[in-house]
C-alpha positions as CSV (number, residue, x, y, z in Angstrom):
1,X,13.1,-27.5,21.7
2,X,13.2,-23.9,20.0
3,X,10.2,-22.1,19.8
4,X,9.3,-20.1,16.2
5,X,9.2,-16.8,17.6
6,X,6.0,-16.1,15.7
7,X,4.4,-19.0,16.4
8,X,4.5,-17.2,20.6
9,X,3.2,-14.0,19.6
10,X,1.1,-15.1,17.0
11,X,-0.3,-17.5,19.9
12,X,0.0,-14.7,22.9
13,X,-2.5,-12.6,20.7
14,X,-4.4,-15.4,20.4
15,X,-5.1,-16.0,24.0
16,X,-5.0,-12.7,24.6
17,X,-8.3,-11.9,21.6
18,X,-10.4,-15.3,22.9
19,X,-13.1,-13.8,24.8
20,X,-14.2,-11.7,21.9
21,X,-13.6,-14.0,19.3
22,X,-15.6,-17.1,19.2
23,X,-15.3,-17.7,15.5
24,X,-12.9,-18.5,13.5
25,X,-10.6,-15.2,11.7
26,X,-12.4,-14.7,8.1
27,X,-11.1,-12.2,4.9
28,X,-13.9,-11.5,3.7
29,X,-13.1,-10.7,0.0
30,X,-16.1,-9.7,-2.0
31,X,-14.5,-7.8,-5.9
32,X,-16.2,-5.1,-6.7
33,X,-16.8,-4.7,-10.9
34,X,-14.3,-2.2,-12.5
35,X,-14.3,-2.8,-15.6
36,X,-14.4,-5.6,-18.5
37,X,-12.3,-7.9,-16.5
38,X,-11.4,-5.9,-13.4
39,X,-11.9,-5.9,-10.1
40,X,-11.3,-4.3,-6.9
41,X,-11.4,-5.7,-3.7
42,X,-11.1,-3.2,-1.7
43,X,-9.7,-2.6,1.6
44,X,-10.4,-0.4,4.9
45,X,-10.7,2.8,4.7
46,X,-8.8,3.0,8.5
47,X,-5.3,2.1,9.9
48,X,-4.0,-1.6,10.6
49,X,-5.8,-2.8,13.5
50,X,-7.6,-6.1,15.3
51,X,-10.9,-5.7,13.6
52,X,-10.0,-4.9,9.9
53,X,-6.9,-8.1,10.2
54,X,-4.6,-5.4,8.0
55,X,-7.0,-5.6,5.0
56,X,-7.0,-2.1,4.1
57,X,-5.1,-2.1,0.7
58,X,-6.9,-2.1,-2.5
59,X,-6.7,-5.5,-4.7
60,X,-7.2,-5.6,-8.1
61,X,-8.3,-8.2,-9.7
62,X,-7.7,-8.9,-13.6
63,X,-8.8,-11.4,-16.2
64,X,-6.5,-12.0,-18.6
65,X,-7.2,-15.7,-20.7
66,X,-3.6,-16.9,-20.2
67,X,-5.3,-16.8,-16.5
68,X,-6.1,-14.9,-13.4
69,X,-3.8,-11.5,-12.3
70,X,-3.6,-9.9,-9.3
71,X,-1.6,-6.5,-8.2
72,X,-1.4,-6.8,-4.9
73,X,-2.2,-9.5,-2.4
74,X,-3.1,-8.0,1.1
75,X,-1.6,-8.5,4.8
76,X,-1.3,-12.0,5.4
77,X,-1.0,-15.9,4.1
78,X,-4.7,-16.1,5.5
79,X,-5.5,-13.4,3.2
80,X,-4.2,-14.6,-0.1
81,X,-5.4,-17.4,0.6
82,X,-8.7,-16.2,0.2
83,X,-8.0,-14.2,-2.7
84,X,-6.7,-16.8,-5.2
85,X,-10.3,-18.5,-3.7
86,X,-12.0,-15.6,-4.4
87,X,-10.2,-14.4,-7.9
88,X,-10.1,-18.0,-9.6
89,X,-13.6,-18.6,-8.5
90,X,-14.4,-15.3,-10.3
91,X,-12.7,-15.8,-13.7
92,X,-12.8,-19.9,-13.7
93,X,-8.7,-19.3,-14.6
94,X,-5.2,-20.0,-12.0
95,X,-3.9,-16.8,-10.6
96,X,-0.5,-17.1,-13.0
97,X,1.4,-13.4,-12.2
98,X,1.0,-11.8,-9.1
99,X,2.4,-8.2,-9.0
100,X,3.7,-6.6,-5.6
101,X,3.4,-2.2,-6.4
102,X,5.8,-1.3,-3.3
103,X,7.2,-2.8,0.1
104,X,4.5,-1.8,2.6
105,X,3.3,-4.9,4.4
106,X,-0.7,-4.2,4.4
107,X,0.5,-4.9,0.7
108,X,2.5,-8.0,-0.1
109,X,2.7,-10.8,3.0
110,X,-0.3,-12.0,1.2
111,X,2.3,-13.9,-1.8
112,X,3.1,-16.5,1.1
113,X,-0.1,-17.9,-0.6
114,X,1.5,-18.2,-4.4
115,X,4.4,-20.2,-6.0
116,X,7.0,-17.6,-5.6
117,X,7.6,-17.9,-9.4
118,X,4.5,-16.0,-10.1
119,X,5.3,-13.1,-7.2
120,X,6.5,-9.6,-9.8
121,X,8.6,-7.2,-8.4
122,X,10.5,-4.4,-9.9
123,X,14.5,-4.5,-9.1
124,X,14.4,-2.0,-6.9
125,X,11.6,-2.9,-4.9
126,X,13.5,-6.9,-5.2
127,X,16.0,-5.0,-3.4
128,X,14.1,-2.9,-0.5
129,X,12.6,-6.5,0.5
130,X,15.5,-8.1,0.9
131,X,16.7,-6.4,3.3
132,X,13.3,-5.2,4.9
133,X,10.8,-7.9,3.9
134,X,11.0,-9.8,6.8
135,X,11.2,-7.3,9.4
136,X,8.2,-5.6,8.1
137,X,6.4,-9.1,9.2
138,X,7.5,-9.1,13.1
139,X,5.7,-5.4,13.0
140,X,2.5,-6.9,11.6
141,X,2.5,-10.3,13.9
142,X,2.8,-8.0,17.0
143,X,-1.0,-5.4,15.9
144,X,-2.2,-8.8,14.0
145,X,-1.6,-11.9,15.9
146,X,-3.2,-15.0,14.6
147,X,-4.6,-13.0,11.8
148,X,-0.6,-13.6,10.6
149,X,-0.5,-17.1,11.1
150,X,1.7,-19.4,9.2
151,X,2.5,-16.1,7.2
152,X,6.5,-16.0,6.3
153,X,8.1,-14.1,4.5
154,X,9.2,-15.2,0.7
155,X,11.1,-12.8,-2.1
156,X,9.6,-12.6,-5.1
157,X,10.9,-15.0,-8.0
158,X,9.8,-12.2,-10.9
159,X,12.0,-9.2,-11.6
160,X,10.4,-7.1,-14.1
161,X,13.4,-6.0,-16.3
162,X,10.8,-4.3,-19.2
163,X,8.2,-1.5,-19.4
164,X,5.0,-4.1,-20.6
165,X,4.2,-7.7,-19.9
166,X,1.1,-9.2,-22.7
167,X,0.1,-11.7,-20.2
168,X,-2.6,-13.9,-22.9
169,X,-4.8,-11.4,-24.7
170,X,-3.9,-8.3,-22.0
171,X,-1.7,-6.2,-21.8
172,X,-0.3,-4.0,-19.2
173,X,2.3,-1.2,-19.2
174,X,4.5,-1.1,-16.3
175,X,5.2,2.1,-14.7
176,X,8.5,2.2,-12.1
177,X,8.1,5.7,-10.1
178,X,8.8,6.5,-6.4
179,X,7.9,8.6,-3.6
180,X,5.2,6.6,-1.5
181,X,7.9,4.5,-0.6
182,X,11.6,4.4,-2.5
183,X,10.0,1.3,-5.6
184,X,6.8,1.9,-6.5
185,X,5.3,0.2,-9.3
186,X,2.2,2.1,-11.4
187,X,0.5,-0.3,-13.5
188,X,-1.7,0.6,-17.4
189,X,-4.6,-1.8,-17.7
190,X,-4.4,-1.3,-21.8
191,X,-7.6,-2.3,-22.2
192,X,-9.9,-0.7,-20.3
193,X,-7.5,2.6,-19.8
194,X,-7.3,1.8,-16.3
195,X,-4.3,3.1,-14.3
196,X,-3.8,0.7,-11.3
197,X,-1.6,2.8,-9.1
198,X,-0.9,1.3,-6.0
199,X,0.0,3.9,-2.9
200,X,1.0,7.1,-5.2
201,X,-2.6,7.5,-5.2
202,X,-5.3,7.6,-2.3
203,X,-8.1,8.9,-3.2
204,X,-11.0,10.6,-0.2
205,X,-8.7,8.9,3.0
206,X,-5.5,10.3,3.8
207,X,-2.2,9.4,2.1
208,X,0.6,7.8,4.0
209,X,3.9,8.7,4.4
210,X,6.3,6.0,6.3
211,X,8.6,6.1,3.7
212,X,8.2,9.4,1.6
213,X,10.0,11.9,-0.4
214,X,7.9,14.1,-1.2
215,X,9.5,15.9,-4.5
216,X,10.2,12.3,-6.0
217,X,6.4,11.7,-4.8
218,X,5.2,15.2,-6.9
219,X,7.2,14.3,-9.6
220,X,5.4,10.6,-9.9
221,X,2.3,11.6,-9.3
222,X,2.9,14.3,-12.8
223,X,4.3,11.7,-14.8
224,X,0.8,9.7,-14.0
225,X,-1.6,12.5,-14.7
226,X,0.5,12.6,-18.0
227,X,-0.4,9.2,-18.8
228,X,-3.7,8.9,-21.0
229,X,-6.5,6.8,-18.4
230,X,-10.2,6.2,-17.9
231,X,-9.9,5.4,-14.1
232,X,-7.5,4.8,-11.4
233,X,-7.6,2.5,-9.4
234,X,-5.6,3.9,-6.0
235,X,-3.8,2.1,-3.1
236,X,-6.6,2.7,-1.1
237,X,-10.1,4.4,-0.7
238,X,-12.7,4.2,-4.2
239,X,-11.9,3.9,-7.2
240,X,-11.8,7.1,-9.4
241,X,-14.0,7.0,-12.4
242,X,-12.0,10.3,-14.0
243,X,-9.0,10.2,-14.9
244,X,-7.2,12.6,-12.4
245,X,-9.4,13.7,-9.3
246,X,-7.6,11.3,-7.2
247,X,-4.0,12.0,-8.5
248,X,-4.5,16.1,-7.9
249,X,-6.0,15.3,-3.9
250,X,-3.4,13.3,-3.7
251,X,-1.0,16.3,-4.6
252,X,-2.5,19.0,-2.8
253,X,-3.3,16.5,0.4
254,X,1.1,16.3,0.0
255,X,1.7,20.3,-0.7
256,X,-0.8,21.3,2.1
257,X,1.3,18.8,4.2
258,X,4.4,19.9,3.5
259,X,3.8,23.8,3.8
260,X,2.2,23.2,7.2
261,X,4.4,20.9,9.1
262,X,7.3,23.6,7.6
263,X,5.3,26.6,9.3
264,X,5.0,25.3,12.5
265,X,8.6,24.4,12.6
266,X,9.4,27.7,11.6
267,X,7.1,29.2,14.4
268,X,8.1,26.5,17.2
269,X,5.3,24.4,17.6
270,X,5.9,21.7,19.2
271,X,5.4,17.8,17.4
272,X,2.2,17.7,19.4
273,X,1.3,20.9,18.5
274,X,2.1,20.0,14.9
275,X,-0.2,17.0,15.3
276,X,-3.3,19.0,16.5
277,X,-4.0,21.8,13.9
278,X,-6.8,22.9,11.9
279,X,-6.8,20.2,8.6
280,X,-8.7,22.9,5.7
281,X,-12.4,21.8,4.9
282,X,-11.4,20.0,1.8
283,X,-10.6,17.7,3.5
284,X,-13.7,16.9,5.7
285,X,-14.6,14.1,3.9
286,X,-11.0,12.1,3.7
287,X,-10.7,9.3,6.2
288,X,-8.0,8.5,8.8
289,X,-6.5,12.5,8.1
290,X,-5.9,12.8,11.8
291,X,-4.4,10.0,12.3
292,X,-2.8,10.8,9.1
293,X,-1.7,14.0,9.7
294,X,-0.1,12.9,13.2
295,X,2.0,10.0,11.4
296,X,3.0,12.1,9.3
297,X,4.1,14.3,11.9
298,X,6.4,11.6,13.3
299,X,8.2,10.8,10.4
300,X,9.1,13.9,8.6
301,X,9.4,16.4,11.7
302,X,12.4,15.2,12.3
303,X,14.0,16.0,9.1
304,X,12.3,19.4,8.7
305,X,13.9,20.6,11.9
306,X,17.4,19.6,10.7
307,X,16.6,21.8,7.7
308,X,15.2,24.6,8.8
309,X,17.1,24.7,12.0
310,X,20.5,23.3,11.2
311,X,23.0,22.1,14.4
312,X,25.5,25.5,15.3
313,X,28.4,23.3,15.7
314,X,27.9,21.2,13.1
315,X,28.3,24.0,10.0
316,X,31.0,25.3,8.1
317,X,33.6,28.0,9.7
């Protein structure tokens, strides 16, 4: 008999966790009102870890006359099921659309709880998920074990081709961009003027950079800053009640990060030294700052070294 490797991984992790987890694993879904017919389920401002079940991303719930809309759906089947029950109980209507903002696993694997036909992504993101989606889930099983039980990646069934969707009495403006990842999606809720920014914007939580292209990310932030809106829901961190504070904070961190890492490379510091550099006091209240700085060193340092100090044997004579 052939055993499913994910079932084995989840089972082993469950056995390891048994002495400290007597109760079944459950996600607490607590929607917070953020506008007319709009709620946010706040993720933990922390890394993905067993203690939070990977529920670190913000999820947006939107009520429409035609049904419930979700922007992102969390890290696992178990989360998606809990989110579906909470959202439909809140609005009194079934979920009719689930938008995926980008490929990172804390935002997408809850889609396993929904009909593929209502899960929507841009063409660029759908192509990325076709090649990367299943591989990401392997890493999540290793990190989260039984939280991921039954979670299998399924590609989105709806490919977004237009620049807006009207769902019932709601107009949602679709903004395909890139920078945090190769394919990011921000959404503007026309009724409330709420910009749902995905991970293009972080707020009081340090940005993550595993697939970042910093110049593209800055261009995307400039585009979002120029769009008329009232408030911003970031991918991580608290809702920004202003149009631009979180956008500007994200830009400030990215600028500081790149400038500091370039200086560290030029000074001949190794990656450990770069990860230990002083973080400016203006970022003192930013959650996970040291953690994300160290991750960003691992993501960005090799490329900066190659750019600033190209190999002599590969230069043109």
